[in-house]
C-alpha positions in Angstrom: -25.3 23.4 39.4 -24.7 21.0 36.7 -21.6 20.8 34.5 -23.2 20.3 30.4 -19.3 20.4 29.2 -19.8 15.9 29.0 -22.8 16.4 27.3 -21.3 18.9 24.7 -18.4 16.5 23.8 -20.8 13.7 23.7 -22.8 15.9 21.0 -19.4 16.4 19.2 -18.7 13.1 18.9 -21.9 11.6 17.5 -21.9 14.4 14.6 -20.6 12.9 11.2 -17.3 13.9 10.5 -16.2 15.4 13.4 -15.5 12.6 15.3 -12.1 10.7 16.0 -11.0 8.2 12.9 -11.2 5.1 14.3 -7.9 3.2 13.8 -8.4 0.6 11.1 -9.2 -2.9 11.9 -6.2 -5.3 10.1 -6.0 -8.7 9.1 -3.0 -10.9 7.6 -2.1 -14.2 6.2 1.0 -15.2 7.3 3.4 -13.8 10.2 6.2 -12.0 8.2 3.5 -10.3 6.4 2.4 -9.9 10.3 5.4 -8.8 11.2 5.5 -5.7 8.7 2.4 -4.5 9.4 2.8 -4.4 13.2 5.9 -2.4 12.6 3.9 0.4 10.9 1.1 0.3 13.0 3.0 0.3 16.1 1.6 1.4 18.9 -1.9 2.3 17.4 -3.1 -0.9 16.9 -2.2 -4.7 16.8 -3.0 -6.5 13.2 -4.4 -9.7 13.2 -3.9 -13.1 11.7 -5.1 -16.0 10.3 -2.5 -18.4 10.0 -2.2 -20.5 13.3 1.0 -21.5 15.0 2.9 -24.2 12.8 0.8 -24.4 9.9 1.7 -24.3 6.7 0.7 -21.8 4.6 0.1 -23.6 1.4 -2.7 -25.7 2.3 -4.5 -23.9 5.4 -8.2 -24.1 6.3 -9.7 -21.5 7.8 -11.7 -21.8 10.8 -15.4 -20.2 11.0 -14.6 -17.6 13.3 -11.5 -16.9 11.2 -14.1 -16.7 8.1 -16.2 -13.6 10.0 -12.8 -11.8 11.0 -12.2 -11.9 7.7 -15.4 -10.9 6.5 -15.1 -7.5 9.2 -11.5 -6.4 8.6 -11.4 -2.9 7.1 -7.8 -3.8 5.3 -6.6 -7.3 4.7 -2.8 -7.6 3.5 -1.5 -10.8 1.5 1.0 -12.5 -0.4 -2.0 -13.5 -3.1 -3.6 -16.7 -4.9 0.4 -17.9 -5.7 0.6 -18.7 -2.1 -2.9 -19.1 -0.6 -5.2 -19.9 -3.4 -7.3 -20.9 -0.3 -7.5 -17.3 0.7 -8.7 -16.1 -2.6 -11.4 -19.0 -2.4 -12.3 -17.6 0.8 -12.3 -14.1 -0.3 -14.3 -14.5 -3.4 -16.8 -16.3 -1.7 -17.0 -14.1 1.1 -18.2 -10.6 1.2 -15.3 -9.0 2.4 -16.6 -5.6 3.5 -12.6 -3.9 3.4 -10.1 -3.5 0.8 -7.3 -6.2 0.4 -4.1 -5.7 -0.6 -2.3 -8.4 -2.5 1.2 -7.6 -1.7 3.2 -9.3 -4.6 1.0 -6.7 -6.6 2.1 -3.4 -4.9 4.7 -1.4 -6.4 8.9 -2.1 -6.1 8.4 -6.2 -5.5 10.5 -8.1 -7.0 8.4 -11.1 -8.5 10.9 -14.2 -9.6 10.0 -17.1 -11.4 10.0 -20.3 -10.2 13.3 -21.9 -12.3 15.3 -19.1 -12.0 18.0 -19.9 -9.7 21.2 -19.0 -10.5 21.5 -16.3 -7.9 23.7 -13.8 -9.6 21.0 -13.1 -12.5 19.4 -10.9 -10.4 21.4 -7.4 -9.7 18.9 -5.9 -6.7 20.1 -2.5 -6.4 18.7 -2.0 -9.4 15.4 -3.2 -7.9 12.2 -1.4 -9.4 13.6 -3.1 -12.9 12.6 -6.0 -12.0 8.4 -5.4 -11.4 7.8 -7.5 -14.4 8.6 -11.0 -13.7 11.4 -12.8 -16.1 10.4 -15.3 -18.2 11.1 -19.0 -17.1 14.5 -20.1 -19.6 13.6 -23.0 -21.3 15.5 -26.2 -20.2 16.0 -24.9 -16.8 14.9 -27.1 -13.7 15.9 -27.3 -9.9 17.3 -30.9 -9.2 15.2 -32.1 -12.0 11.5 -31.1 -12.1 9.8 -28.5 -13.7 7.2 -25.9 -12.2 6.3 -22.2 -13.5 5.2 -19.7 -12.2 5.9 -16.4 -10.2 7.4 -17.9 -6.9 5.5 -16.0 -4.1 7.6 -16.5 -1.3 8.8 -12.8 -1.9 8.9 -11.8 1.7 12.4 -13.1 2.3 13.8 -10.9 -0.6 14.7 -7.9 2.6 13.9 -5.4 -0.4 10.9 -6.7 -1.1 9.7 -6.2 3.0 11.3 -2.9 2.4 8.7 -1.8 -0.3 5.6 -3.8 1.2 6.0 -1.4 4.3 5.8 1.9 2.0 2.6 -0.1 0.5 0.9 -0.7 4.0 1.7 2.8 5.3 0.1 4.1 2.2 -3.1 1.9 2.7 -3.7 2.4 6.5 -2.8 6.3 5.9 -5.3 6.4 3.7 -7.8 4.5 5.4 -6.7 6.5 8.7 -5.8 9.8 7.5 -5.5 11.0 10.9 -2.5 9.2 12.0 -1.2 8.9 8.4 2.3 10.8 9.6 2.4 8.0 12.4 2.4 5.4 9.9 5.0 6.5 7.2 7.4 7.5 10.5 7.1 3.9 11.5 7.7 2.3 8.0 10.5 4.6 7.4 11.9 3.6 11.1 11.4 0.0 10.1 12.9 0.4 6.7 15.9 1.8 8.3 15.9 -0.9 11.1 16.2 -4.0 7.6 18.4 -2.6 6.1 21.2 -2.4 9.0 20.1 -6.4 9.4 20.5 -6.9 5.5 24.0 -5.6 5.8 25.1 -7.6 8.5 23.3 -10.5 7.0 25.3 -10.3 4.1 28.5 -9.9 5.4 27.9 -13.3 7.5 26.4 -15.3 4.5 29.2 -13.9 2.2 31.8 -16.6 3.5 29.4 -19.5 2.1 27.9 -17.9 -0.6 29.2 -20.1 -3.4 28.7 -23.5 -1.2 26.2 -25.5 -2.1 22.9 -26.9 -0.2 19.7 -28.6 -0.8 16.4 -27.5 1.0 13.2 -29.6 2.0 11.4 -27.2 -0.6 11.8 -24.4 -3.4 11.1 -21.7 -1.3 14.2 -20.0 -0.5 14.8 -18.4 -4.1 14.6 -14.7 -3.0 16.8 -15.3 -0.2 19.3 -17.2 -2.6 19.4 -14.4 -5.1 19.5 -11.3 -3.0 22.8 -13.2 -1.1 24.1 -15.0 -3.7 23.4 -18.5 -2.0 24.0 -21.5 -4.2 21.0 -23.4 -3.9 21.7 -26.8 -5.5 17.8 -28.3 -5.1 14.7 -28.7 -3.7 13.2 -32.2 -2.3 9.7 -30.5 -2.7 8.3 -28.2 -5.4 6.9 -24.5 -4.6 4.1 -25.3 -3.0 5.7 -28.3 -0.1 3.7 -30.8 -2.2 4.6 -34.5 -2.1 7.7 -35.8 -4.1 7.2 -38.3 -6.4 9.7 -41.4 -6.8 11.5 -39.9 -10.0 11.8 -36.4 -8.4 13.4 -38.5 -5.1 15.8 -40.4 -7.7 16.8 -37.6 -8.9 17.8 -35.1 -6.1 19.8 -38.1 -4.7 21.7 -37.6 -7.9 22.0 -34.0 -7.3 22.8 -34.4 -3.8 26.1 -36.5 -4.6 26.8 -35.0 -7.9 26.6 -31.3 -7.4 28.8 -31.1 -3.9 26.1 -30.5 -1.6 27.4 -29.5 1.8 24.0 -29.7 3.6 20.6 -30.3 3.3 18.1 -28.6 5.6 14.5 -29.8 6.5 11.2 -27.2 7.3 10.0 -26.6 10.6 6.1 -27.6 10.0 7.6 -31.2 7.9 8.8 -34.7 8.7 12.2 -34.6 8.5 12.5 -38.3 7.8 12.7 -37.9 4.6 15.4 -35.6 4.1 17.3 -37.4 6.5 17.1 -41.0 4.7 17.6 -39.0 1.2 20.9 -38.3 2.2 21.7 -41.1 4.2 25.5 -42.9 3.2 26.4 -39.1 1.5 28.9 -37.0 2.4 25.7 -34.3 2.8 25.5 -33.1 6.3 21.8 -32.3 7.7 21.4 -28.9 8.5 18.8 -27.3 11.3 15.0 -27.5 10.4 14.0 -24.4 8.3 10.9 -22.2 9.0 10.6 -20.2 5.7 7.0 -18.4 6.7 7.8 -18.2 10.4 4.9 -19.8 11.8 7.2 -22.0 14.8 8.5 -18.5 15.9 7.2 -15.9 19.0 4.1 -13.7 16.3 4.7 -9.8 16.8 6.7 -7.2 15.6 10.0 -8.5 15.8 9.3 -11.5 14.3 10.4 -10.4 10.2 14.2 -10.1 11.7 14.2 -12.8 13.7 13.2 -15.4 11.1 15.8 -13.5 8.7 18.4 -14.1 10.7 17.7 -17.2 11.9 17.9 -18.4 8.1 20.9 -17.1 7.8 22.9 -18.7 11.3 21.4 -21.8 10.2 22.6 -22.0 6.6 25.9 -20.7 8.2 26.4 -22.9 10.9 26.1 -25.8 8.5 28.0 -24.9 5.2 30.9 -23.5 7.4 31.3 -26.6 9.1 30.6 -24.9 12.5 
């Protein structure tokens, strides 16, 4: 006698509303965002990523295959047009089938403005009070150049990462209600790991908090604000554009007058300009930083690896070790 049970279960899954909900097809923009989403999804799925290994998110160009991935994704998590105007154009030009989530606009996100370079202006234990970005102060400029608008490098503040984990869990749970409890539990576990990491990094950086340093581009405001660090200037603007001669002259002056101990190049950019800037000065050349994490191994551990790497490299140079 032939069993009809397989046919019965096949019929059940064919009935709308009775089939198991599929885990959504998720796409992310940059490695830190993918890392956070991967932690929330856990064993249920693996989020895709647009940014190729070693690429710069400011001026990335989509391949045709990536454009198709974007079009077909159920959920797209990205920072926002302040970081990726190329992705904003793609989303507007492609008929994206799923929902796009701008993390800079998500609840609880602290958004700083370029030019806010006093690390003591922000009290992160009152994080929710910063939902609206503050005005750029008149006359404030970092290392002699003026640029304004929202600083998009918000993942470098671990309090933002925690807020985004909540947003990610909520969005995934809405798209996949059957697994909503798992997403929430994974997000809570990830938040606990970030809190532990945050405390350890703060202890590591506290001894060098008042020691000024220079960076390749103006991407570290959130990190500096959160940990009370002293960024004396940036070689390039927040979009990593090539600096002009006047700004280089001003920054060289800043390098000598600010008492900066170190200058840090970046992984995706030629370090020659950085080393030439401080040639014949007492400023030390630190290890290359990677604020977007595109030189690291992609995956759920990347966010913590990125944050710890920044702290270790800063501490190593600024402490003289």
